[in-house]
N, C-alpha and C positions, 0 to 999 in steps of 0.2 A: 503494500500500500504506500510505500515511500514514493513510488513513481507519481502518485497523484499530487504530492507536495512540490514536485519540481515544475518550474514554469515551462511553458511551451517554447519560449525562446532558447532556454538552455538545452532542451531536448533537440531543437533544430540545430544548434551549434554542435552538439555531440554527434548528431547524425551526419552533418557536413564533414566534420573532422574524420569520422569513421570512413566516409566515402573517399575523402582525399588521401587517406592513408591505406585503407583496405583495398581499394581497386588497383592502385599501382602495385602494391605488394602481390596481389593475385596475378596481375599481368606479368610481372617480373618472374614470378614462380612458374607460370606456364612456359614462358620463354626459356627459363633455365632447364626445365624438364625436357622440353623439346630439343634444345641444343645438346643436352647430355645424351639423349637417345640418338641423335644424328651422329655425334662423335663416337659413341659406342658401336653403332652400325658401321661407320666408316672404318674403324679399327679392325672389326671382324672381317670386313671385305678385303682390306689390305693384307691381312694375315692369310686369307684364302688365296689371294693373288700371288703372294710371295711363295706359298706352299706349292701352288700349281707351277710357278716358274721354276722352282727348285726341282720338281719332278721332271719337267721338260728338259732341263739342263742335265740332270742325272741320266735321263733316258738317252740323250744324244751322245754321251760319252761311251756308252756300251756298244 
């Protein structure tokens, strides 16, 4: 019931601050997760390419 004692202006300021802080944090979080996934996928792909090149080079020597 303490919420009824708080003025609407204060609630508006709190909501605006939550949006100004929360939305950018959410966007940065999504970008961080996406970029981490892309980096992880790229590292796996490069490892596969290196392994396949190693097999091709090893096969040519025989």
